[in-house]
C-alpha positions in Angstrom: 15.1 3.9 30.1 11.3 4.6 30.9 9.0 3.3 28.4 7.3 6.5 27.8 10.7 8.6 27.3 12.9 8.4 24.6 16.9 9.3 25.0 18.4 11.1 22.3 21.9 10.3 21.7 24.7 10.9 19.3 24.1 8.0 16.9 20.5 8.2 15.4 17.3 7.0 16.5 14.9 4.1 15.8 11.8 4.1 13.7 10.0 3.2 17.0 11.0 6.0 18.9 10.0 8.2 15.9 6.3 6.7 16.3 6.5 6.9 19.9 7.2 10.4 19.8 5.2 11.6 16.8 2.1 9.7 17.6 1.8 8.6 21.1 3.3 11.7 23.0 6.6 10.0 24.4 8.8 12.3 26.3 12.2 13.4 25.1 15.2 13.4 26.9 19.0 14.3 25.7 21.8 12.1 26.7 24.7 13.1 28.7 27.1 12.2 25.3 24.7 14.4 23.2 25.1 17.5 25.5 28.9 16.9 25.5 29.0 16.4 21.8 26.8 19.5 21.3 28.9 21.5 23.3 32.2 20.5 21.5 30.8 21.0 18.2 29.9 24.5 19.3 33.6 25.4 20.4 34.5 24.4 16.7 32.0 26.9 15.1 33.1 29.6 17.6 36.5 29.3 16.5 35.6 29.5 13.3 33.2 32.7 13.6 36.2 34.6 15.4 38.3 34.1 12.3 38.4 36.4 9.5 38.1 34.1 6.5 34.5 33.5 5.6 33.0 30.0 6.7 29.6 29.1 4.6 26.5 28.9 7.1 28.9 30.6 9.7 30.0 34.0 8.5 28.2 34.0 5.0 25.0 34.4 3.3 23.1 31.4 2.0 22.2 29.6 -1.0 22.8 32.0 -4.0 24.1 34.9 -1.4 26.8 32.5 0.0 29.3 35.0 -1.4 28.8 37.5 0.9 30.7 37.6 4.1 28.9 38.7 7.0 30.2 40.9 9.7 30.1 40.0 13.4 27.3 42.5 14.4 24.9 41.2 11.8 25.4 37.5 12.5 22.5 37.0 14.8 20.2 38.8 12.6 21.2 36.8 9.8 20.3 33.8 11.6 16.9 35.0 12.5 16.3 36.3 8.9 16.8 32.8 7.4 14.4 31.6 9.7 11.8 34.2 9.1 12.2 34.4 5.4 12.1 30.4 5.1 9.1 30.4 6.9 7.1 30.9 4.0 4.7 27.5 3.6 1.2 28.0 2.6 -2.1 26.2 2.2 -3.8 23.5 4.9 -1.9 22.7 8.2 0.4 19.6 8.2 -0.8 16.9 10.6 0.4 17.2 14.3 2.1 13.8 14.2 4.0 15.0 11.3 5.4 18.1 12.8 6.1 16.1 15.7 8.0 13.9 13.6 9.9 16.6 12.0 10.6 18.4 15.3 12.1 15.2 16.8 14.1 14.1 14.0 15.8 17.7 13.4 16.5 17.2 17.4 18.2 13.6 16.3 20.7 15.4 14.2 21.5 18.3 16.1 22.3 15.9 19.0 24.9 14.0 16.8 27.4 17.2 17.5 27.9 17.4 13.8 26.0 20.8 13.3 27.3 23.3 16.2 24.4 23.9 17.8 24.5 25.0 21.4 23.1 22.5 24.0 20.6 24.9 25.2 19.0 25.2 21.7 18.8 21.4 21.5 17.2 21.3 25.1 14.7 24.1 24.0 13.7 21.5 21.1 13.1 18.8 23.6 11.0 21.0 25.8 8.7 22.3 23.0 7.9 18.6 22.1 7.5 17.6 25.7 5.0 20.6 26.6 3.1 19.2 23.6 3.3 22.5 21.4 3.2 21.9 17.9 4.3 24.6 15.4 2.0 25.2 12.6 3.5 23.8 9.6 2.1 24.2 6.1 1.5 21.5 3.3 3.3 23.6 0.5 7.1 24.9 0.7 9.2 22.3 0.5 11.1 20.9 -2.8 12.8 18.2 -0.6 16.5 20.1 -1.3 17.7 21.8 0.5 15.9 19.4 2.7 12.5 20.7 4.1 13.4 24.1 4.4 9.9 26.0 4.7 8.4 23.0 7.2 11.8 23.1 9.3 11.5 27.0 9.4 8.0 27.1 10.7 9.3 24.9 13.5 12.4 27.1 14.2 10.1 30.1 14.2 8.4 28.6 17.2 11.8 28.0 19.3 12.4 31.7 18.9 8.7 32.7 20.2 7.3 34.1 16.8 4.8 32.7 14.6 1.8 30.3 15.6 1.7 26.9 17.2 -1.0 24.6 18.5 -1.2 24.2 22.2 -1.6 20.7 24.0 -5.5 21.5 24.0 -5.6 21.9 20.1 -5.6 25.8 20.3 -3.7 27.5 18.0 -2.2 30.7 19.6 0.9 32.8 19.3 4.2 31.0 19.7 5.5 33.3 22.1 2.5 33.0 24.5 2.6 29.0 24.5 6.6 29.1 25.3 5.7 31.7 28.4 2.9 29.5 29.2 5.2 26.5 29.7 8.1 28.3 31.3 10.2 28.0 28.1 12.6 30.7 27.1 12.7 31.6 23.5 16.1 30.8 21.6 18.3 33.9 20.5 20.2 32.1 17.4 23.9 32.4 16.9 26.1 31.6 13.8 25.2 28.6 12.0 22.3 27.8 14.5 19.5 29.1 12.0 21.0 27.3 9.1 21.3 24.0 11.2 17.4 23.9 12.1 16.1 24.0 8.6 18.7 21.7 6.5 17.4 18.4 6.8 15.0 15.5 5.2 13.3 15.3 8.4 9.7 16.0 7.2 9.8 13.5 4.6 11.8 11.0 6.6 9.3 11.0 9.5 6.4 10.5 7.1 8.3 7.5 5.5 8.8 6.3 8.9 5.0 6.5 9.7 3.7 4.9 6.5 6.1 1.9 6.8 4.3 1.1 10.3 0.8 1.6 8.6 1.7 -0.4 5.5 3.1 -3.6 7.6 -0.2 -3.6 9.3 -2.1 -3.2 6.0 0.3 -5.7 4.0 -1.0 -8.3 7.0 -4.5 -7.3 7.0 -4.7 -7.6 3.1 -3.4 -11.2 3.5 -6.2 -11.8 5.7 -8.6 -10.4 3.3 -7.4 -12.1 0.6 -7.9 -15.4 2.4 -11.4 -14.8 3.3 -12.3 -13.7 -0.5 -10.6 -16.9 -1.6 -12.9 -18.8 1.1 -15.8 -17.3 0.1 -15.3 -17.8 -3.7 -14.7 -21.4 -2.8 -11.2 -21.2 -4.2 -8.4 -23.5 -3.8 -5.7 -23.3 -1.0 -3.5 -25.7 -2.8 -1.7 -22.6 -4.4 -0.5 -21.4 -1.3 1.6 -24.5 -0.6 5.2 -23.8 0.8 6.9 -25.7 -2.2 5.5 -23.7 -4.8 6.6 -20.7 -3.3 10.0 -22.1 -2.4 10.8 -22.1 -6.2 10.5 -18.5 -6.7 11.9 -17.5 -3.4 11.0 -14.1 -3.1 10.8 -13.6 0.6 7.7 -11.2 0.9 5.8 -13.9 -1.4 6.4 -17.1 0.9 5.6 -14.8 3.9 2.0 -13.6 2.3 1.3 -17.3 1.5 2.0 -18.8 4.8 -0.1 -16.1 6.4 -3.2 -16.9 4.0 -2.6 -20.6 4.4 -2.8 -19.9 8.3 -5.6 -18.1 7.9 -7.5 -20.5 5.8 -6.3 -23.8 8.1 -9.4 -26.1 8.7 -11.7 -24.6 6.2 -14.8 -26.5 4.8 -15.0 -24.1 1.9 -12.0 -24.2 0.0 -11.5 -26.3 -2.8 -14.2 -28.9 -2.3 -17.4 -27.5 -3.7 -16.8 -26.9 -7.5 -18.6 -29.8 -8.8 -21.6 -27.5 -10.3 -19.1 -25.2 -12.2 -15.4 -26.9 -12.0 -12.7 -24.5 -12.1 -8.9 -25.6 -13.4 -7.6 -22.3 -11.7 -8.9 -19.7 -9.7 -8.7 -15.8 -11.2 -5.4 -14.0 -10.7 -6.6 -11.7 -8.2 -7.3 -14.9 -5.9 -4.8 -17.0 -7.0 -1.7 -14.4 -7.4 -2.4 -12.8 -4.0 0.8 -13.9 -2.6 2.7 -12.6 -5.6 1.2 -9.3 -5.3 1.2 -8.7 -2.0 4.5 -10.1 -1.2 6.0 -8.0 -3.8 4.8 -5.2 -2.0 6.3 -6.4 1.2 9.6 -6.6 -0.1 9.4 -3.1 -1.5 8.2 -2.1 2.2 11.2 -4.0 3.4 13.7 -1.9 1.4 12.2 1.4 1.9 12.8 0.4 5.8 16.7 -0.3 4.7 16.5 3.0 3.3 14.7 4.6 6.3 17.1 3.0 8.8 20.2 4.5 7.1 18.7 8.1 7.4 17.8 7.5 10.8 21.2 7.1 11.5 22.2 10.2 9.5 23.3 13.6 10.5 21.9 15.7 7.6 23.2 19.2 7.6 25.2 21.7 5.6 27.8 22.9 6.2 28.5 19.7 9.0 31.0 19.6 11.9 33.5 16.8 11.4 35.5 15.2 14.3 38.8 16.7 13.1 37.4 20.2 13.4 36.8 20.9 10.0 33.2 22.3 9.0 32.6 21.4 5.4 29.8 21.8 2.9 28.0 18.8 1.3 25.0 17.7 -0.4 23.9 15.4 2.1 20.5 17.3 2.6 19.5 16.2 -1.0 16.3 14.1 -0.4 16.7 11.8 -3.3 17.1 8.7 -1.4 14.1 9.1 0.7 12.0 10.4 -2.2 12.6 7.5 -4.3 11.4 4.9 -1.9 8.4 7.0 -1.0 7.4 7.0 -4.6 7.9 3.1 -4.8 5.8 2.8 -1.7 2.6 4.8 -3.4 3.3 2.5 -6.5 2.8 -1.0 -4.4 0.0 0.7 -2.4 -1.8 1.5 -5.5 -1.2 -2.1 -7.1 -2.6 -3.8 -3.6 -5.9 -1.6 -3.5 -6.1 -2.5 -7.1 -6.1 -6.0 -6.6 -8.5 -6.0 -3.2 -11.0 -4.0 -5.4 -10.8 -6.8 -8.1 -11.6 -9.7 -5.5 -14.4 -7.3 -4.2 -15.9 -6.9 -7.5 -15.7 -10.7 -7.7 -17.6 -11.4 -4.8 -20.3 -9.4 -6.2 -20.9 -10.4 -9.6 -23.1 -13.2 -9.8 -21.5 -14.4 -12.6 -18.2 -15.0 -10.9 -19.0 -15.5 -7.3 -20.0 -19.4 -7.7 -23.7 -18.9 -6.0 -23.5 -16.0 -4.0 -26.3 -13.6 -4.3 -26.1 -10.4 -6.6 -24.0 -8.0 -4.8 -24.5 -10.1 -1.7 -28.0 -8.5 -1.2 -30.7 -9.8 0.9 -33.3 -9.5 -1.9 -31.6 -8.4 -5.1 -33.8 -5.7 -6.8 -35.3 -4.8 -4.0 -32.0 -4.7 -1.9 -28.7 -3.2 -3.9 -26.7 -4.7 -1.5 -22.9 -3.7 -1.6 -23.0 -2.6 -5.2 -22.3 1.2 -4.2 -19.5 0.3 -1.6 -17.9 -1.2 -4.5 -18.1 2.2 -6.5 -16.5 3.7 -3.4 -14.0 1.2 -3.5 -13.0 2.0 -7.2 -13.2 5.4 -6.6 -10.3 5.3 -4.4 -8.4 2.8 -6.4 -8.7 5.5 -9.0 -7.2 8.0 -7.0 -4.3 5.6 -5.8 -3.2 5.0 -9.3 -3.0 9.0 -9.9 -1.2 9.3 -6.6 1.4 6.6 -7.8 2.7 8.7 -10.4 6.3 9.4 -9.2 7.0 13.3 -7.8 10.6 12.3 -7.3 10.8 12.3 -11.4 10.1 16.2 -11.5 12.4 18.8 -10.5 11.6 22.5 -10.2 15.0 24.6 -10.1 15.2 27.1 -7.3 17.4 29.9 -5.6 18.8 31.4 -8.8 19.9 28.2 -10.3 22.3 27.3 -7.5 19.6 24.6 -6.5 19.2 23.5 -9.8 18.1 20.0 -8.9 15.4 19.2 -6.2 14.0 15.6 -5.2 10.5 16.9 -4.5 10.7 14.2 -1.3 8.0 16.1 0.9 5.6 15.9 -2.2 6.2 12.3 -2.4 5.6 12.0 1.2 2.4 13.7 1.1 0.9 11.9 -1.8 1.9 8.9 -0.2 0.0 9.7 3.3 -3.1 10.0 1.1 -2.5 6.7 -0.5 -2.0 4.8 2.9 -5.1 6.3 3.9 -7.1 5.4 1.0 -5.6 1.8 0.8 -7.0 1.5 4.3 -10.3 2.2 3.3 -10.1 -0.2 0.1 -8.7 -3.2 2.6 -11.9 -2.4 4.8 -14.3 -2.6 1.8 -13.2 -6.0 1.0 -13.2 -7.0 4.6 -16.8 -6.0 4.7 -17.6 -7.9 1.3 -15.7 -10.7 2.3 -16.9 -11.3 5.9 -20.4 -10.9 4.6 -19.7 -13.5 1.8 -18.6 -16.0 4.1 -21.3 -15.5 6.7 -24.0 -16.3 3.5 -22.0 -19.5 2.7 -22.1 -20.7 6.2 -25.9 -20.1 6.3 -25.8 -22.8 3.5 -24.1 -25.1 6.1 -20.7 -24.8 5.2 -17.9 -24.3 8.0 -15.6 -21.3 7.5 -12.0 -21.7 8.8 -11.7 -21.0 12.8 -9.4 -17.5 12.1 -12.3 -16.6 9.5 -14.7 -17.0 12.0 -12.7 -15.1 14.7 -12.4 -12.1 12.1 -16.1 -12.1 11.5 -17.2 -12.2 15.1 -14.3 -9.6 16.2 -15.8 -7.0 13.3 -19.8 -8.0 14.2 -18.5 -6.9 17.9 -17.0 -3.6 16.5 -20.6 -2.8 15.3 -20.3 -3.8 11.8 -23.6 -5.5 10.9 -23.6 -8.7 8.7 -26.0 -9.8 5.8 -29.6 -8.4 5.7 -31.7 -6.1 4.1 -30.0 -2.7 2.9 -29.5 0.0 5.3 -27.3 3.2 5.9 -23.7 1.8 4.6 -21.4 4.4 5.5 -21.4 4.1 9.3 -20.6 0.3 8.6 -18.0 1.3 6.0 -16.4 3.5 8.6 -16.4 1.5 11.4 -14.6 -1.1 9.4 -12.0 1.5 8.1 -11.2 2.2 11.7 -11.2 -2.0 12.5 -8.1 -2.1 10.3 -6.6 1.1 10.8 -6.2 0.1 14.6 -4.8 -3.2 13.7 -8.0 -5.1 15.0 -8.3 -7.4 12.0 -4.8 -8.6 12.5 -5.6 -9.1 16.6 -8.7 -10.9 16.0 -7.2 -13.8 13.9 -3.8 -14.2 15.5 -5.0 -16.0 18.7 -6.2 -18.5 16.2 -3.1 -18.5 13.5 -0.3 -17.7 16.1 1.6 -14.3 14.8 1.4 -13.3 11.1 4.2 -11.7 9.4 
C-alpha cells in the first residue's frame, strides 16, 4: 500500500489510518473486498424493500416514528428528509480534522458490508475526502445516541450536494458547487442509505483516536519536564530506581520512572547539593511524578483498547447480517466511548495539576533551594515568570472543570424513544479543549524548568546530557533563556508549539534512546 493512501476494507481500520486521513490528508481507496461486500448487502436490502412487510429503516419511519410503513414511491424522499431534518447543528464550526475523521470512520463502517449502502455511495464518500472537501459541521447537535446524528447528517448533506462545505482552499461554498468543481456527482439516496450515513459513533471515536495520539506525546513530554524540574530543584533520582517500582507493578508507573531516570542520567545536580538545607524526601509533586504520570498512562492504554474495539466495529441500526437478516440493535449507543473520553479528561486534569505544582515550586524562593524568586534576573525590578505561572494556574483551573464527566448526564429525546443517551460527543469536545490546555501547561513547566536548569549551570553545576539537549533545542526554537524581563507571550507560544509538535521528545531521544 502506498504510504499516502489508506485502503478501506471490510474489517475496520487502525488508529494510524484515522490520523493519516484526518490530519495529514492521506487518500482513501475502497478495497475490492469492500466493494463486493457492499454489493452483496445491498442485494439483501433491495429484496427486503420489495416485500410488503415493514422493515425498520428500509420501509418505515425512524425513531419514535418507526411505526409508520412508508410506500415505495415515498422512500427516496424519506431518506433525503432524514438527512435534511437531522442536519440541525448549531454553534461554531468543528475543526477540519474532526470532520475528516468522522467521514472516514463512517466510510469504514459502510465498507464493512453491514449497512446495505450501495458501492457508489461509498465511493462518493471517498471521492469527497480525496477532493479535500470538508462539510460544515457545528459544535452542538449530538447527544451521542443514536450516534453522532447531527454531525453525520451535515456530512451526508454534502454527499447530496446540499448545505455548505469548505473547499481545499479553505473557502466555504455551497456543497453542490464544490462537488461540481471536482467532478463529483451528488448521490440520490435509496432505501436505508440516509439512515446508514447517520447512525454511528464516528465523531466521538475520531476525537478519541486523535486525543490518544496527542496524549501519548504529552505523557512522554511530561516525564521529561518532571525530570528537568527534579534536577533544577536538586532532588534525588533514587526514588526512580527500578526495584522500587517493581514492587508496585503498575505498567505506566514503571515506564514513567524509567523515562525520568534516563533523562537524568549523568546529572551533576541530582541528590548531591542538599548540605545547606538537608531534605529527607522531595515533595510529592517531584517524588510521586512516576505514580501520577504512570496512572495516566495506564488510563490512556485502557482507552486505546476501547478505541481499538470501536475501530473494529460496524456501528449502524439496523444492520445487515451475513445470513441475510436485517436486525435492529443498540450498538450506536456511545457509552463505551463516552466513558473513556471522560476518564481521559480526568487524568489530563491531574497531570496538568502536578505540572503546575512543580512550576510553582521552581518559582518560590522558600521552596526552590537557592533559585532566585520567580527565576527573575533582578527580583523586584524584574517579575520573572510570576505571571507565566498565573496563566498555567488558570489553565489548570479550567482543566478541573473540564474533568466533570459528560457521560454521567442524559437528556431524553425523540418523544422518550431515545430515553438514555451517552453525551459522548460532548465528552469528546471537552477532551479536545483539555488536551489543548494540557499542552500549554506542560510547555510552561518546560519553560520554567529549562530556565532553572540554566541558572544552576551558571553556578557551575553540570546538568544531565539529556537536559542540555532539551535546553539547546528549545533555545534553537527561538525560546530565550534567563535574563531581564521581556514580552513573555511569544516565548510561551513557541514553547507550546515545541511540545505540541513532539520536538521536546525528539530533542532528548538521541541522548536517552527511544522513550516510551
